C-alpha positions, 0 to 999 in steps of 0.5 A: 500500500505504501508505494500506491499511496506515494504514487498518488501524490501528484493527484493530491497536489504533492506529498504533503497533502497525503496525510489523510491517506496515511492516517486512514491506512494506519487506523485501518490496519490498527482497527482491522487487527484489533477488531477481527479474530484473524487480524492479529496473531495475538488474537489467534494465540489467545483464542487457541489458549481459550479453546484448550481451556474449554472456552471457544471464541467464534469469529462473529462473536469476537467481532460483535464484541471487538468492533463496538 
């Protein structure tokens, strides 16, 4: 995504006008990682530990709790 955003600089009037795109990329990655079970490796590890302890964490229930 970095090369693609950098290539958009002329269309946005220069590199200094790309800040909103950089923030959008950063926030999207952060929220995607925290909001979905498969978005971050730490989420998968915890889900595996929970399942071994007898508490299954499903994909949709995780998203229902994580995104709001």
